[in-house]
N, C-alpha and C positions, 0 to 999 in steps of 0.2 A: 504494500500500500504506500509506496514512496510518493505517489502523486495524489494521494487522497486529500480532500479538503479537511479542515478541522472538524466540521460537522460530520463527515463520513467517519472519521476516526472516533469521534465521540459515540456515534451509533454502534460501532463495533464493540467498544467497551461496554456500552449499555447492554447490548445483547448477551455479553458474557455473564451478566449478572442475573439473567432471567431464566426461568424454567422453560423447556426441559433440558437445555444444554447444561445447566448448572443444577445438579440434584438438590442443592440447598438454596437455590435462587428463588426469586419471586415467581409465582405462577401467573403469567400474563398472557392474554390473547395477542394475536398479531395486531389487532386494532388498538389495544391498550398500549402496546409497544410503540406504534406509530404516534399515538397521542402524546405519550410521555416524551418521546424524542423531540417533538415539535417545541416543547418548552425548554429544551436544553441547548444553550448556545455557547457554553464554556465548560471547562473542566470543573470549575466551582459549581456551576448549575448542576452538573452530573453528580457530584459528591453530595450536594444538598438534597437532590431528588432522592437518592438512595438512603440518606440519613432519615429523611421524613418517612419514606416507605418502611424502613426498619422499625421506626417508632409505631407506625400504624399496624404493621403485620409482623409480629414476632415469629421469626422462622427458625431460630436456632433453639432446638430443644435437645434434651438428652436422647440418645439413640436415634439420631436423624437418619441413619441408614437402615434402620429396622433390624439390626443385628440381634437385639434382645427379644424380638417378637417371636412368639411360638404359635 
């Protein structure tokens, strides 16, 4: 991605934080992803977006991989 715009690079980073690519990431539809990306214009915006989402939707729990489930 050497010729990617900043917005394209931010989108790539954004997508690495969402489910299903990231098993502990946010579970978002493609439409929600597009909507979220529209409001992100800088690295700071991206960080703030995920900080807010983490506050709204606690994702990190014990046994996130289901290893302890029977």
